[in-house]
MARNUMI-841277 format. One record per atom (N, C-alpha, C): y negated, x negated, z negated. Coordinates in steps of 0.2 Angstrom, whole numbers, plus 5000, padded with zeros to 4 digits. Layout:
YXZ;...
END
This chain:
493851395512;493951465511;493651475503;493151515503;492951545496;493151615492;493351595486;493451675482;492851715482;492651765485;491951805485;492251855480;492851885478;492951935474;493751935471;493651975466;494251995462;494152055458;494552095462;494552175460;495152205456;495152235452;495852265447;496052305454;496752315454;497252355458;497252425453;497552475457;497752535453;498352525448;498752465451;499352435447;499052405440;499352425435;499052385428;499252305429;498852255428;498952195426;498952155433;498652185438;498552155446;497952155447;497652105452;496952105455;497152095463;496752115466;496552085473;496052035474;496251985477;495851925479;495551935486;494951915487;494551915493;494251855495;494451835501;494151765502;493751785508;493251735509;492651745513;492451815515;492551865510;492251935511;492751975513;493351955514;493952005516;494452005512;494852055510;495352055507;495952015509;496251965506;496851905507;497551945504;497551955498;498151965495;498051975488;498552015485;498552035477;499051995473;498651985467;498951935461;499051965454;499551955450;499651955443;499051935439;498751955434;498351925430;498651865428;499351865425;499651795425;499551755428;499551755434;499451705440;498751665440;498251725440;497551705439;497451655434;497651675429;497551635423;497851555424;498451575426;498851505428;498451455432;498251495437;497951445443;497151445441;496851485436;496151465435;495851485441;495951545444;495551565449;494951605446;494351605450;493751625448;493351645455;492851685453;492551705460;492051635461;491851625468;491451565468;491951495470;492751495470;492851435469;493251425476;493151375479;493451345485;494051335485;494451375488;495251355489;495351315496;495951305495;496351265501;496951325503;497151315509;497751355511;498251335508;498451275506;498951255500;498951295493;498251295491;498351325484;498451405486;498151425490;498351505491;499051515492;499451475497;500051485496;500551465491;500251415486;500651415480;500551475475;499951505475;499651565471;500151625474;500351635480;500651675483;501451675481;501751615481;502451605480;502551605472;501951575468;502151585461;502251665459;501851705464;501751775461;502251815464;502651795469;503251815472;503751795467;503751745464;504351715459;504251755454;503651765450;503451805445;503751895445;503751905451;503951985452;504651985453;504951935455;505651935456;505951915450;505751885446;505951885438;505851955436;505451975435;505252055433;505852095435;506052105440;506452135443;507152125442;507452065443;508052035439;508152055433;507552045428;507552045422;507752135420;507252175422;507452245423;508152265423;508252235430;509052265432;509652245428;509652185424;509852155419;509852185411;509252225411;509152255404;509552325404;509752355409;510052405411;510952405410;510952345414;511752345414;511852265415;512452245412;512652175416;512652175423;512452125427;512452115434;512852045436;513252055441;513451995444;512951945447;512951885449;512451845451;512451885458;512951905463;512951935468;512451985468;512552025463;512152095464;511552085462;511352035459;510552015457;510251995463;510651955469;510551925475;510451975478;510852035480;510852085484;510152135481;510052135476;509352175473;508752155476;508652075475;508152045476;508052035484;508652045486;508552035494;508352115495;508452165493;508352235495;507652235494;507352195490;506552195490;506152155495;506552125499;506152085504;505952005502;506351985495;506251915494;506651865498;506251815499;506751765504;507251725499;507551685503;508051645500;507751595496;507251555496;507051515491;506751555484;506451605484;506351635479;506851675476;507351685479;507951715476;508451655472;508451615475;508751545472;508451535465;507651525466;507251505461;507351555455;507451605457;507751665452;508251665448;508751655452;509451645450;509551575445;509151525447;509151455443;508751475436;508151515438;507951545431;508351585426;508651615429;509151665424;509751625422;510151565425;510551525421;510251485417;
END
């Protein structure tokens, strides 16, 4: 697969990634920099999945931190909040470990 386009989203700090001419997924600017993603790069399915997981984890961390900034929450409340956003167990566990 080849990255054929990187376009800004309406949401600030995020980009759309196009693989072989078709939209593939959205990703934060932070993860584009972290993985060194550029137009013309050949990417494997494994790299794409790693980028998606890293982006999901980044989003979960931001949601958890925003929730904690308002009021203190228990671990159970944070788990419930992240689950309500549709995050899987792996991302939730990694976020809880990050917060600890």
